[in-house]
C-alpha positions as CSV (number, residue, x, y, z in Angstrom):
1,A,40.4,26.6,24.8
2,N,42.9,24.3,26.5
3,E,40.6,21.3,26.5
4,A,41.3,20.4,22.9
5,G,39.7,17.0,23.2
6,A,36.3,18.2,24.4
7,A,33.3,16.3,23.0
8,V,30.2,18.1,22.1
9,R,26.9,16.3,22.1
10,L,23.9,18.0,20.5
11,R,20.8,17.0,22.5
12,D,18.6,19.0,20.1
13,V,19.2,21.8,17.6
14,A,18.6,24.5,20.3
15,R,21.0,23.4,23.1
16,V,24.6,22.3,23.1
17,E,26.1,20.4,26.1
18,I,29.9,20.3,26.4
19,S,32.0,18.0,28.5
20,G,35.6,16.8,28.3
21,S,39.0,16.7,29.9
22,A,42.5,18.0,29.1
23,H,44.6,15.9,26.8
24,G,48.4,15.9,26.5
25,F,48.8,17.0,23.0
26,D,49.2,20.3,21.1
27,L,47.0,21.3,18.2
28,Q,48.2,23.4,15.3
29,W,46.6,24.6,12.0
30,N,48.9,25.7,9.2
31,G,51.7,26.1,11.8
32,Q,49.6,28.3,14.1
33,P,48.4,27.3,17.6
34,A,44.8,26.3,17.7
35,A,42.2,24.7,20.0
36,G,39.7,22.3,18.7
37,F,36.8,20.1,19.7
38,A,34.7,17.4,18.0
39,V,30.9,17.5,17.6
40,S,29.4,14.0,17.8
41,L,25.9,13.4,16.5
42,A,23.4,11.9,19.0
43,P,21.4,8.8,17.8
44,G,18.4,9.8,15.8
45,E,19.4,13.4,15.2
46,N,19.6,15.1,11.8
47,A,23.2,15.6,10.7
48,L,22.4,18.5,8.4
49,E,20.3,20.3,11.0
50,V,23.0,19.7,13.7
51,A,25.8,21.1,11.5
52,A,23.7,24.2,10.7
53,A,22.9,24.7,14.4
54,V,26.5,24.4,15.5
55,K,27.7,26.8,12.9
56,A,25.0,29.3,13.8
57,R,25.9,29.1,17.5
58,M,29.6,29.5,16.8
59,A,28.9,32.6,14.6
60,Q,27.0,34.1,17.6
61,L,29.9,33.4,19.9
62,Q,32.4,34.9,17.5
63,A,31.5,38.4,18.8
64,S,32.8,37.5,22.3
65,F,36.1,36.1,21.1
66,P,39.3,38.0,22.0
67,K,40.8,40.1,19.2
68,G,42.6,37.9,16.6
69,V,40.8,34.7,17.6
70,E,38.4,33.2,15.0
71,W,36.7,29.9,14.5
72,F,36.6,27.6,11.5
73,T,35.7,24.0,10.6
74,P,38.6,22.0,9.3
75,Y,36.6,18.8,8.7
76,D,32.8,18.6,8.3
77,T,31.2,15.3,7.5
78,S,27.8,16.9,6.9
79,D,29.2,18.1,3.6
80,F,29.4,14.5,2.4
81,V,25.9,13.8,3.6
82,R,24.6,16.9,1.8
83,I,26.4,15.9,-1.5
84,S,25.1,12.3,-1.2
85,V,21.5,13.5,-0.7
86,D,21.8,15.8,-3.8
87,E,23.3,13.0,-5.8
88,V,20.6,10.6,-4.8
89,I,17.8,13.0,-5.8
90,K,19.6,13.6,-9.1
91,T,19.9,9.8,-9.6
92,L,16.2,9.3,-8.8
93,A,15.2,11.9,-11.4
94,E,17.5,10.4,-14.0
95,A,16.3,6.9,-13.3
96,M,12.7,7.8,-13.7
97,V,13.4,9.6,-17.0
98,L,15.3,6.6,-18.3
99,V,12.5,4.2,-17.2
100,F,10.0,6.4,-19.1
101,L,12.1,6.6,-22.3
102,V,12.9,2.8,-22.3
103,M,9.3,1.9,-21.8
104,L,8.1,4.3,-24.4
105,L,10.6,2.7,-26.9
106,F,9.4,-0.9,-26.1
107,L,5.7,-0.3,-25.5
108,Q,5.3,2.5,-28.1
109,N,2.2,3.7,-26.4
110,I,2.1,6.8,-24.3
111,R,-0.8,5.7,-22.2
112,A,0.9,2.4,-21.4
113,T,4.1,4.3,-20.6
114,L,2.3,6.5,-18.1
115,I,1.1,3.6,-15.9
116,P,4.5,2.4,-14.6
117,T,5.6,6.0,-14.3
118,L,2.7,6.5,-11.9
119,V,3.5,3.2,-10.1
120,I,7.1,4.2,-9.3
121,P,6.3,7.2,-6.9
122,V,3.5,5.3,-5.3
123,A,5.7,2.3,-4.6
124,L,8.5,4.5,-3.2
125,L,6.0,6.4,-1.0
126,G,4.9,3.0,0.4
127,T,8.5,2.1,1.0
128,F,9.0,5.3,3.0
129,L,6.0,4.3,5.1
130,G,7.6,0.9,5.7
131,M,10.9,2.5,6.7
132,Y,9.1,4.7,9.2
133,V,7.3,1.6,10.7
134,L,10.7,-0.2,11.0
135,G,12.4,2.8,12.6
136,F,14.8,3.4,9.6
137,T,16.1,6.8,8.8
138,I,16.7,8.5,5.5
139,N,20.5,8.0,5.1
140,Q,23.0,7.1,2.5
141,L,22.3,3.4,2.7
142,S,18.5,3.6,2.6
143,L,18.6,6.1,-0.2
144,F,21.0,4.0,-2.2
145,G,18.5,1.1,-1.7
146,M,15.8,3.4,-3.0
147,V,17.8,4.2,-6.1
148,L,18.3,0.5,-6.9
149,A,14.7,-0.2,-6.1
150,I,13.4,2.1,-8.9
151,G,14.5,-0.4,-11.6
152,I,12.9,-3.2,-9.6
153,V,9.5,-1.7,-8.7
154,V,8.7,-1.1,-12.3
155,D,9.2,-4.7,-13.4
156,D,5.9,-6.0,-12.1
157,A,4.0,-3.2,-13.7
158,I,5.7,-3.9,-17.0
159,V,4.8,-7.6,-16.8
160,V,1.1,-6.7,-16.3
161,I,1.0,-3.9,-19.0
162,E,2.7,-6.0,-21.7
163,N,0.4,-9.0,-21.1
164,V,-2.7,-6.8,-21.3
165,E,-1.4,-5.2,-24.5
166,R,-0.6,-8.6,-26.0
167,I,-4.1,-9.9,-25.3
168,M,-5.7,-6.7,-26.7
169,T,-3.6,-7.0,-29.9
170,E,-3.8,-10.7,-30.5
171,E,-7.4,-11.4,-29.3
172,G,-9.0,-8.0,-29.9
173,L,-10.5,-7.8,-26.4
174,P,-11.3,-4.4,-24.9
175,P,-9.0,-3.1,-22.0
176,R,-11.2,-4.3,-19.1
177,E,-11.7,-7.9,-20.4
178,A,-8.0,-8.0,-21.5
179,T,-6.9,-6.9,-18.0
180,Y,-9.1,-9.6,-16.3
181,K,-7.7,-12.3,-18.6
182,A,-4.1,-11.1,-18.2
183,M,-4.2,-11.1,-14.4
184,Q,-5.6,-14.7,-14.5
185,Q,-2.4,-15.7,-16.4
186,I,0.3,-13.8,-14.6
187,T,-0.8,-13.4,-11.0
188,G,1.3,-16.4,-10.0
189,A,4.3,-15.1,-12.0
190,V,4.2,-11.8,-10.2
191,I,4.1,-13.4,-6.8
192,A,7.0,-15.7,-7.9
193,I,9.1,-12.8,-9.1
194,T,8.6,-11.0,-5.7
195,L,9.5,-14.1,-3.7
196,V,12.7,-14.8,-5.8
197,L,13.9,-11.2,-5.4
198,A,13.1,-11.3,-1.7
199,A,15.2,-14.5,-1.3
200,V,18.1,-12.5,-2.8
201,F,18.0,-9.4,-0.6
202,I,16.4,-10.4,2.7
203,P,19.2,-12.8,3.8
204,S,21.6,-9.9,3.6
205,A,19.7,-8.2,6.4
206,L,20.2,-11.3,8.6
207,Q,24.0,-11.1,8.7
208,A,25.6,-10.7,12.1
209,G,28.1,-8.1,13.2
210,S,28.9,-4.8,11.6
211,A,28.3,-6.1,8.0
212,G,24.8,-7.0,9.0
213,A,24.2,-3.6,10.5
214,V,25.4,-1.9,7.3
215,Y,23.3,-4.1,4.9
216,K,20.2,-4.3,7.0
217,Q,18.6,-1.0,6.0
218,F,19.9,-1.3,2.4
219,A,18.4,-4.8,2.0
220,L,15.1,-4.3,3.8
221,T,14.5,-1.0,1.9
222,I,14.7,-2.9,-1.4
223,A,12.6,-5.8,0.0
224,M,9.9,-3.4,1.1
225,A,9.9,-1.7,-2.3
226,M,9.5,-5.1,-4.0
227,L,6.6,-6.0,-1.8
228,F,4.8,-2.7,-2.5
229,S,5.6,-3.2,-6.2
230,A,3.9,-6.7,-6.2
231,F,0.9,-5.3,-4.2
232,L,0.5,-2.5,-6.8
233,A,0.9,-4.9,-9.7
234,L,-2.0,-7.0,-8.3
235,G,-4.3,-4.1,-7.7
236,F,-3.3,-0.6,-8.8
237,T,-1.7,-1.4,-12.1
238,P,-4.6,-3.6,-13.4
239,A,-7.0,-0.8,-12.4
240,L,-5.0,1.7,-14.4
241,C,-4.8,-0.7,-17.4
242,A,-8.5,-1.2,-17.5
243,S,-9.2,2.6,-17.3
244,L,-6.4,4.2,-19.3
245,L,-5.4,1.7,-22.0
246,K,-6.9,1.7,-25.5
247,P,-6.4,-0.9,-28.2
248,S,-2.7,-0.9,-29.2
249,T,-1.7,0.8,-32.5
250,H,2.1,0.6,-32.4
251,H,2.1,-2.4,-34.7
252,D,1.0,-0.1,-37.5
253,N,4.7,1.0,-37.7
254,R,3.8,4.6,-38.6
255,N,6.7,5.9,-36.7
256,P,10.0,5.4,-38.6
257,V,12.0,5.1,-35.4
258,F,9.7,2.4,-33.9
259,R,9.5,0.7,-37.3
260,V,13.3,0.2,-37.4
261,F,13.4,-0.8,-33.8
262,N,10.6,-3.4,-34.2
263,K,12.3,-4.9,-37.2
264,Y,15.5,-5.7,-35.4
265,Y,13.8,-6.5,-32.2
266,E,11.6,-9.1,-33.9
267,K,14.8,-10.8,-35.3
268,M,16.4,-10.8,-31.9
269,G,13.2,-12.2,-30.4
270,Q,13.0,-15.0,-32.9
271,T,16.6,-15.9,-32.2
272,Y,16.0,-16.0,-28.5
273,V,12.9,-18.2,-28.9
274,R,14.9,-20.6,-31.1
275,H,17.6,-20.9,-28.5
276,V,15.1,-21.5,-25.7
277,G,13.4,-24.2,-27.8
278,S,16.7,-25.9,-28.3
279,A,17.5,-25.7,-24.6
280,V,14.1,-27.3,-23.8
281,R,14.7,-30.1,-26.2
282,H,18.1,-30.8,-24.6
283,A,17.1,-30.3,-21.0
284,P,19.5,-32.9,-19.5
285,R,22.5,-31.2,-21.1
286,W,21.5,-27.8,-19.8
287,M,20.7,-29.1,-16.4
288,A,24.3,-30.5,-16.3
289,V,25.6,-27.1,-17.2
290,F,23.5,-25.6,-14.4
291,G,24.8,-28.2,-11.9
292,A,28.4,-27.4,-12.9
293,L,27.7,-23.6,-12.3
294,A,26.1,-24.3,-9.0
295,L,29.1,-26.4,-7.9
296,A,31.5,-23.7,-9.1
297,C,29.6,-21.0,-7.1
298,G,29.7,-23.2,-4.0
299,F,33.4,-23.8,-4.4
300,L,34.3,-20.1,-4.9
301,F,32.1,-19.1,-2.0
302,W,34.0,-21.6,0.2
303,R,37.4,-20.5,-1.1
304,M,37.0,-16.7,-1.1
305,P,38.1,-15.1,2.2
306,G,35.5,-13.3,4.3
307,S,35.7,-9.6,4.7
308,F,33.7,-6.6,5.8
């Protein structure tokens, strides 16, 4: 009890090994004398299992304590881990529901909406496999990367599905032939999207020092999710399109909600196309704007102080 600075290292959830030495300080809790020790997690161990094992062992030892002596935990970091895991699971569920609703609004086809909904869990399972191969653990950083990856892994599937539907609607081809033609058109675009996103995230994992250690799992988790997304977009998604899709009917505007949405979306799309056409006709002017933005980014990157 006098060794207030004792360090406890949990070798596994069944055995606790204690070592430490006396320190010249006095510990009090709410004005009452107390003795304390810290429990440090060994590399690779599960924080939640360790916390539960320590509390269970202390509850067993309570019976042998002198009268009036009891144990308590003034600070438990596993509570934050547990809350973070719960919040991540909640966010994953919310994100999948939002992806489903947004895609239903734009695609207006329940069969087409189901395809990216199926792609999301498959891509995330593949990401878990990649994390296992790289020796990553399920922690707050990697789970945060998974949350952000949900919105990314569905992009490639959307590109494939929308192009297949466009060809079926405009050219009247059946799903199988439309899928074959669509993949001939967008395979290069899907690969390009993946490479661009990888160029954004992977360099973050190559940073040195503590910042690099923090961002490594986060960045590579997202990168692996993107790679699996592209792989599925080139194989799994086309197979689902060819087998599940039917000729699109959402242009009939039988649903009043979709009819109003399509009306204003068409206007916005026409405005966008008009501005893009204007930009293409005045390419030198817009390239000058792009060059100015690139110089501004370089200047700000050079001027901003570095930090953790």
